[in-house]
C-alpha positions as CSV (number, residue, x, y, z in Angstrom):
1,M,-144.3,-65.6,-10.7
2,K,-143.5,-69.5,-10.5
3,E,-146.0,-72.2,-10.9
4,P,-146.6,-72.9,-7.2
5,F,-147.6,-69.4,-6.3
6,Q,-150.0,-69.4,-9.4
7,I,-151.6,-72.5,-8.0
8,I,-152.0,-70.7,-4.4
9,F,-153.4,-67.7,-5.9
10,V,-156.1,-70.1,-7.7
11,L,-156.8,-71.7,-4.4
12,L,-157.4,-68.2,-2.7
13,L,-159.9,-67.5,-5.4
14,G,-161.6,-70.7,-4.9
15,I,-161.5,-70.7,-1.0
16,F,-162.3,-67.1,-0.3
17,G,-163.9,-65.8,-3.6
18,F,-164.1,-62.3,-5.0
19,S,-167.8,-62.0,-3.9
20,Q,-169.6,-58.9,-4.0
21,E,-170.1,-59.1,-0.3
22,H,-166.5,-58.9,0.1
23,I,-165.8,-55.8,-2.2
24,K,-166.7,-52.6,-0.1
25,P,-165.8,-49.0,-0.1
26,I,-162.5,-48.5,1.5
27,P,-162.9,-48.9,5.3
28,G,-161.1,-46.3,7.2
29,F,-161.2,-43.8,4.4
30,D,-164.8,-42.5,4.8
31,I,-163.6,-39.2,3.4
32,L,-163.5,-40.4,0.1
33,K,-167.2,-41.4,0.1
34,K,-168.1,-37.4,-0.3
35,Y,-166.5,-37.2,-3.8
36,Q,-168.9,-38.8,-6.2
37,N,-166.3,-39.3,-8.8
38,V,-162.7,-40.5,-7.7
39,R,-160.2,-42.7,-9.3
40,D,-156.7,-44.0,-9.0
41,F,-155.0,-45.0,-5.7
42,T,-151.7,-45.5,-4.4
43,I,-150.3,-45.7,-0.9
44,S,-146.9,-45.5,0.7
45,T,-145.1,-48.5,2.0
46,S,-145.1,-46.8,5.4
47,Q,-148.8,-46.8,5.1
48,D,-149.1,-43.0,5.8
49,E,-149.6,-41.3,2.5
50,I,-152.5,-41.8,0.0
51,Y,-152.8,-40.3,-3.2
52,F,-155.9,-40.5,-5.4
53,T,-157.5,-38.5,-8.4
54,I,-160.8,-36.3,-8.1
55,Q,-162.5,-35.6,-11.2
56,N,-165.7,-33.8,-12.0
57,P,-168.7,-35.6,-13.4
58,S,-167.7,-35.5,-17.2
59,E,-164.0,-36.2,-16.3
60,E,-162.6,-33.2,-18.0
61,R,-161.1,-31.8,-15.1
62,A,-159.1,-33.7,-12.5
63,V,-156.6,-33.1,-9.6
64,I,-154.4,-35.4,-7.7
65,A,-155.3,-35.2,-3.9
66,V,-153.4,-36.5,-0.7
67,I,-154.4,-37.6,2.6
68,K,-151.8,-38.3,5.4
69,K,-151.8,-40.2,8.5
70,K,-150.6,-38.4,11.7
71,K,-151.0,-39.7,15.3
72,K,-153.1,-42.7,13.9
73,R,-155.6,-40.3,12.2
74,W,-156.1,-39.7,8.5
75,S,-156.0,-35.8,7.6
76,E,-158.4,-34.1,5.4
77,P,-157.8,-34.5,1.6
78,E,-155.7,-31.7,-0.1
79,M,-155.0,-30.8,-3.4
80,T,-151.3,-31.5,-4.4
81,T,-149.0,-28.5,-5.1
82,F,-148.8,-29.5,-8.7
83,S,-152.4,-29.8,-9.4
84,G,-154.9,-27.2,-10.3
85,N,-154.2,-26.6,-13.9
86,Y,-154.8,-29.1,-16.7
87,R,-156.0,-32.7,-16.1
88,N,-153.5,-34.7,-13.8
89,I,-154.4,-38.3,-13.0
90,E,-153.0,-41.6,-12.2
91,P,-150.6,-41.1,-9.3
92,F,-148.0,-44.1,-8.6
93,L,-145.6,-43.5,-5.6
94,T,-142.3,-45.3,-5.8
95,Q,-141.4,-47.9,-3.0
96,D,-139.0,-45.6,-1.4
97,G,-141.6,-42.6,-1.4
98,L,-139.3,-40.1,-3.0
99,R,-140.8,-40.1,-6.3
100,L,-144.4,-39.8,-7.4
101,Y,-145.3,-40.5,-11.2
102,F,-148.4,-39.3,-12.9
103,A,-150.2,-38.4,-16.2
104,S,-150.9,-35.0,-17.4
105,N,-151.9,-33.0,-20.4
106,R,-149.9,-30.2,-19.3
107,P,-147.7,-28.3,-21.7
108,I,-144.0,-29.2,-21.6
109,D,-142.8,-25.7,-20.4
110,D,-144.1,-22.2,-19.3
111,T,-144.0,-20.8,-23.1
112,T,-147.4,-22.0,-23.7
113,T,-150.7,-22.4,-21.6
114,K,-152.3,-24.9,-24.1
115,A,-152.9,-28.3,-23.1
116,K,-151.2,-31.0,-25.2
117,D,-151.2,-34.9,-25.2
118,Y,-150.8,-37.0,-22.1
119,D,-147.3,-37.4,-21.2
120,I,-145.7,-39.2,-18.1
121,W,-144.5,-36.8,-15.4
122,Y,-143.0,-37.1,-11.9
123,V,-142.2,-35.0,-8.8
124,E,-139.5,-35.9,-6.4
125,R,-138.4,-34.9,-2.8
126,K,-135.2,-35.3,-0.8
127,D,-136.8,-37.2,2.0
128,L,-140.1,-38.0,3.3
129,K,-140.6,-34.7,5.2
130,S,-139.8,-32.4,2.2
131,K,-141.9,-30.8,-0.3
132,W,-142.5,-32.0,-3.8
133,S,-140.5,-30.6,-6.7
134,K,-142.1,-28.9,-9.7
135,P,-143.3,-31.6,-12.2
136,I,-140.6,-33.2,-14.4
137,N,-141.6,-34.4,-17.7
138,V,-139.8,-38.0,-18.2
139,G,-139.2,-37.3,-21.6
140,A,-138.3,-39.5,-24.6
141,P,-138.1,-42.4,-25.3
142,V,-141.1,-42.8,-22.7
143,N,-143.2,-40.0,-24.0
144,S,-144.0,-39.2,-27.5
145,A,-146.1,-37.1,-29.8
146,K,-149.0,-39.7,-28.7
147,D,-150.7,-40.2,-25.4
148,E,-148.9,-42.1,-22.5
149,F,-150.8,-43.1,-19.5
150,Y,-150.8,-44.8,-15.9
151,P,-147.0,-45.1,-15.1
152,C,-145.9,-48.0,-12.9
153,V,-142.3,-48.2,-11.9
154,T,-140.9,-51.4,-10.5
155,A,-137.9,-52.2,-8.1
156,N,-135.4,-52.1,-11.2
157,R,-136.8,-48.6,-12.3
158,N,-138.4,-50.4,-15.3
159,L,-141.4,-48.0,-16.3
160,Y,-144.7,-49.6,-17.4
161,F,-147.2,-47.6,-19.0
162,T,-150.2,-47.3,-21.3
163,S,-149.7,-46.1,-25.2
164,D,-152.5,-45.4,-27.7
165,A,-150.4,-45.4,-30.7
166,I,-146.6,-46.1,-30.1
167,K,-145.7,-49.9,-31.0
168,T,-149.2,-51.1,-30.4
169,F,-151.2,-53.7,-32.1
170,G,-154.2,-51.7,-33.0
171,K,-155.6,-49.5,-29.8
172,D,-154.2,-49.2,-26.4
173,D,-151.4,-51.5,-25.4
174,I,-149.1,-51.8,-22.4
175,L,-145.6,-51.0,-22.9
176,V,-142.5,-51.1,-20.9
177,C,-139.3,-48.6,-21.1
178,K,-136.4,-50.7,-19.3
179,W,-134.0,-48.7,-17.2
180,D,-130.3,-49.8,-18.2
181,G,-128.6,-48.0,-15.5
182,K,-128.3,-44.7,-17.0
183,Q,-131.4,-44.1,-19.2
184,Y,-134.7,-45.5,-20.2
185,T,-134.3,-47.9,-23.5
186,E,-137.0,-47.7,-26.5
187,P,-140.4,-48.8,-25.5
188,E,-141.2,-52.5,-25.8
189,N,-144.6,-54.0,-26.3
190,L,-145.3,-56.7,-23.7
191,G,-146.6,-59.0,-26.7
192,M,-149.7,-60.7,-27.6
193,N,-150.1,-62.7,-24.5
194,I,-150.7,-59.4,-22.8
195,N,-151.9,-57.2,-25.6
196,S,-154.3,-57.5,-28.6
197,T,-155.7,-55.7,-31.3
198,G,-158.2,-54.3,-28.8
199,Y,-157.9,-52.4,-25.7
200,E,-155.4,-53.2,-22.8
201,F,-154.6,-50.5,-20.4
202,N,-154.0,-49.4,-16.6
203,A,-151.2,-52.1,-15.7
204,F,-150.0,-52.3,-12.0
205,V,-146.6,-54.5,-12.2
206,S,-145.5,-56.1,-8.9
207,P,-142.1,-54.5,-7.8
208,N,-140.3,-57.6,-8.7
209,E,-142.2,-57.8,-12.0
210,E,-143.6,-61.4,-11.3
211,F,-147.3,-60.5,-12.0
212,I,-149.3,-57.7,-13.8
213,I,-152.8,-56.8,-13.3
214,Y,-154.6,-54.7,-16.0
215,T,-157.6,-54.0,-17.8
216,C,-158.8,-55.6,-20.9
217,Y,-161.7,-54.1,-22.9
218,G,-164.3,-56.1,-24.6
219,R,-162.6,-59.5,-24.7
220,P,-164.7,-62.7,-25.3
221,D,-164.6,-63.8,-21.6
222,G,-165.3,-60.1,-20.5
223,L,-168.5,-59.3,-18.6
224,G,-169.5,-56.5,-20.7
225,S,-167.1,-53.6,-20.5
226,G,-163.5,-53.3,-19.1
227,D,-162.3,-56.2,-16.8
228,L,-159.2,-56.8,-14.5
229,Y,-157.1,-59.5,-15.7
230,I,-153.8,-61.0,-14.0
231,S,-150.9,-62.7,-15.5
232,Y,-147.8,-64.2,-14.1
233,K,-144.2,-64.5,-15.4
234,N,-143.1,-68.0,-16.0
235,N,-140.0,-69.8,-15.6
236,K,-138.8,-68.6,-18.9
237,G,-139.5,-65.0,-18.1
238,N,-142.4,-64.7,-20.3
239,W,-146.0,-63.4,-19.5
240,D,-148.5,-66.4,-19.1
241,E,-152.1,-66.0,-20.9
242,P,-153.9,-63.6,-18.5
243,K,-156.9,-64.8,-16.5
244,N,-160.1,-62.5,-15.8
245,L,-160.4,-62.1,-12.2
246,G,-164.1,-63.4,-12.7
247,E,-167.6,-62.1,-12.2
248,K,-167.2,-61.9,-8.3
249,I,-164.7,-59.1,-8.5
250,N,-165.5,-57.6,-12.1
251,S,-168.7,-55.8,-13.0
252,K,-170.8,-55.3,-16.1
253,Q,-169.2,-51.8,-15.9
254,M,-165.5,-50.5,-16.1
255,D,-163.2,-52.0,-13.7
256,Y,-159.7,-50.4,-13.9
257,C,-156.8,-48.8,-12.3
258,P,-155.4,-51.4,-10.1
259,F,-152.9,-51.0,-7.1
260,Y,-151.6,-53.9,-5.0
261,D,-150.2,-53.0,-1.7
262,A,-148.1,-55.8,-0.6
263,T,-147.5,-54.7,2.8
264,T,-151.4,-55.1,3.7
265,Q,-151.9,-57.7,0.9
266,T,-154.6,-55.5,-0.6
267,L,-155.9,-55.1,-4.0
268,Y,-157.4,-51.7,-4.6
269,F,-159.2,-50.7,-7.9
270,T,-161.4,-48.3,-9.6
271,S,-164.9,-49.4,-10.7
272,K,-167.9,-47.6,-12.3
273,R,-170.0,-50.2,-11.1
274,M,-173.7,-49.4,-10.3
275,I,-176.7,-51.0,-8.6
276,V,-179.5,-51.3,-11.0
277,I,-182.5,-50.0,-9.4
278,D,-185.5,-52.3,-9.7
279,K,-188.0,-51.2,-6.9
280,T,-191.0,-49.0,-6.3
281,F,-190.2,-45.9,-4.2
282,T,-192.8,-44.3,-1.8
283,N,-190.9,-41.0,-1.5
284,L,-188.4,-38.6,-2.7
285,K,-186.0,-39.3,0.3
286,E,-185.9,-42.7,-0.3
287,F,-185.2,-42.5,-4.0
288,E,-182.5,-39.9,-3.2
289,T,-180.8,-42.3,-0.8
290,E,-180.9,-45.0,-3.5
291,I,-179.3,-42.9,-6.3
292,S,-176.6,-41.6,-3.6
293,S,-175.3,-45.1,-2.9
294,Y,-171.7,-45.8,-3.3
295,E,-172.0,-47.9,-6.5
296,N,-173.5,-45.2,-8.3
297,G,-172.1,-45.6,-11.8
298,F,-169.4,-42.9,-11.3
299,S,-165.7,-43.9,-10.5
300,R,-165.1,-45.2,-7.0
301,I,-162.3,-47.1,-5.3
302,Y,-162.9,-50.6,-3.9
303,K,-160.4,-53.1,-2.1
304,Y,-160.1,-56.7,-1.7
305,Q,-157.6,-58.3,0.8
306,V,-155.8,-61.3,-0.8
307,K,-152.3,-62.8,-0.8
308,L,-150.8,-62.5,-4.4
């Protein structure tokens, strides 16, 4: 993003602040509160479809669920038709709503039922009222014999994702496979301004590729675990040094899986933040209420409204 926009964003941070008071469970989506362990979030540009991941406490099993808005009311969550077997996570809905990308450890075909490494998959539909197709593996050069996670597709169809081994500087890195009009080119590492020898993962890239929000783990300016960082493209087309979004939005626990909705200017993200219980309880009901709070240490979805 151009320099003036960077300045505007910094001013927004200073004026409004990412305070804990402003970071709340998603209003209007109270149905998500009944799930103790959810993660990932993507919403349609028409604001009437939301996809997210529900997982068990140990995170070994996960399904992608959907809620739809009909007559200004949100439906009860339903499991997507392509979930139920294996671990399906990290949905990403394209701008036109006709493709939904996700990560899964499902086998490549029906010749085996054995789970494999994680690949990037997608389902597609002819129009917004049609049913989703069967899952389609994106294939090489995006997928490999190693793990690929957290797909994000920009307006020109460039595909950003997390890799844990291919062309990385050590641990997890953010890579991109560019669309040349016919096929994807070989994966490119985003470079040392974005990645390091540590862990960088779960990137949301704006449709015009002007900024990237992603998680960095254990950096010197971090708050104790994985924090959300933001980087802009400069006038030369290179990614600037990422900035930690600060202690007002990041917690001491894991903060990850960002998604920015430009339509409502809302940043959604997943957090394992928790409230440290430092009080005396007089009865069991009081204790149960405390440990059942939204900030319970499991994955939960939060939002903050900000213009980027």
